[in-house]
C-alpha positions in Angstrom: 97.2 78.9 110.2 94.7 77.1 107.9 95.1 77.6 104.3 92.4 77.7 101.7 92.1 78.5 97.9 91.8 82.2 97.0 88.1 81.5 95.7 87.2 81.0 99.6 88.7 84.2 100.6 86.8 86.1 98.2 83.4 84.3 99.0 84.3 85.0 102.7 84.9 88.8 102.2 81.7 88.9 100.0 79.5 86.9 102.7 80.8 89.0 105.5 80.2 92.5 103.9 76.8 91.2 102.9 76.0 90.0 106.3 77.4 92.9 108.1 75.4 95.2 105.5 72.1 93.5 106.3 72.9 94.0 110.1 73.7 97.6 110.0 70.8 98.5 107.6 68.3 96.7 109.6 69.4 98.1 112.9 69.2 101.7 111.4 65.7 100.7 109.8 64.6 99.5 113.2 65.3 102.8 114.8 63.5 104.7 111.9 60.1 102.7 112.1 59.8 103.7 115.6 59.7 107.7 114.4 56.5 109.6 112.8 56.1 108.8 109.2 57.5 112.0 107.9 60.8 111.6 109.8 60.8 108.1 108.8 60.7 108.7 105.1 63.4 111.5 105.4 65.7 109.2 107.3 65.2 106.3 104.8 65.6 108.6 101.7 68.8 110.1 103.4 69.9 106.3 104.2 69.5 105.1 100.7 71.4 108.2 99.1 74.3 107.9 101.6 74.5 104.0 100.7 74.1 104.4 96.9 76.7 107.1 96.8 79.0 105.5 99.6 78.8 102.2 97.4 79.5 103.9 94.2 82.4 106.1 95.4 84.2 104.2 98.2 83.2 100.6 98.8 83.2 99.5 95.2 86.9 100.8 94.9 87.9 99.1 98.1 85.9 95.8 97.0 87.8 95.7 93.7 91.0 96.5 95.4 90.5 93.5 97.9 89.8 91.2 94.8 92.9 92.3 93.2 95.0 91.9 96.1 93.7 88.4 96.9 93.8 87.3 93.1 97.5 88.4 93.0 98.8 86.2 96.1 101.5 84.1 94.6 100.3 80.8 96.2 96.8 79.2 95.1 96.3 78.4 98.9 96.7 81.2 101.4 95.9 81.8 105.0 92.0 82.0 105.6 92.6 85.4 107.4 94.3 86.9 104.7 90.9 88.1 103.0 91.5 91.5 104.6 94.8 93.3 104.9 96.0 93.1 108.6 95.7 96.9 109.0 91.8 96.5 107.8 91.4 94.4 110.9 92.6 97.6 113.1 90.1 99.7 111.2 87.5 96.9 111.5 88.0 96.9 115.5 87.9 100.8 115.5 84.7 101.1 113.4 83.0 98.4 115.7 84.0 100.1 118.9 82.9 103.5 117.6 79.7 102.1 116.5 79.1 100.4 119.8 80.0 103.6 121.4 77.5 105.8 119.5 74.7 103.2 119.6 74.9 103.2 123.5 75.7 107.0 123.8 72.9 108.9 125.4 74.1 112.1 123.6 73.8 110.7 119.9 70.0 110.7 119.0 68.8 107.6 116.9 67.5 109.8 114.3 70.9 110.8 113.6 72.5 107.5 113.6 69.8 105.6 111.5 70.6 107.2 108.2 74.2 106.6 109.0 73.7 102.8 109.9 71.4 102.3 106.8 73.6 104.1 104.4 76.9 102.1 105.5 74.7 99.0 105.6 73.3 99.4 102.1 76.6 100.5 100.9 78.2 97.2 102.1 75.4 94.9 100.9 75.5 96.4 97.4 79.4 96.4 97.0 79.6 92.8 98.2 78.1 91.7 94.9 81.5 92.6 93.3 83.2 89.6 95.2 80.3 87.4 94.0 80.2 88.5 90.5 84.2 88.1 90.3 83.9 84.5 91.3 80.8 83.7 88.9 82.8 85.2 86.2 85.9 83.3 87.1 84.1 79.9 87.3 82.4 80.4 84.1 85.6 81.5 82.1 87.5 78.7 83.9 90.1 81.0 85.1 91.1 82.9 88.3 93.2 85.5 87.2 91.4 88.4 85.3 89.0 90.9 86.8 
């Protein structure tokens, strides 16, 4: 397995959270745009509320936990795939499968999925900045051990 510095793991996690967040938010926004203006506005506001609350109360804690876990690795260079716990990969596979199933299901209307996709996407995107802020602070302080 390729071994990289711990800072690469934190950067990779932040970039993935950002990219997936933008993808999900734009997917939900695309569905919402095709609806009437009043429904779009309602969906957009609900998506923003879901995203802000989910970021504040769930994903921020998860991002900080990931940063601490990566930072606490004994060695300076670790396996590239260690930016997530192995159990998180199982959760990611499940969530992606569920998202694909719901997205292609004729029984779940897009006006239901749209605020959920927008909310999760926004939450991931907002929480991804914790990774980048940690990297910035660790570079400016010339230390990688404090959070």
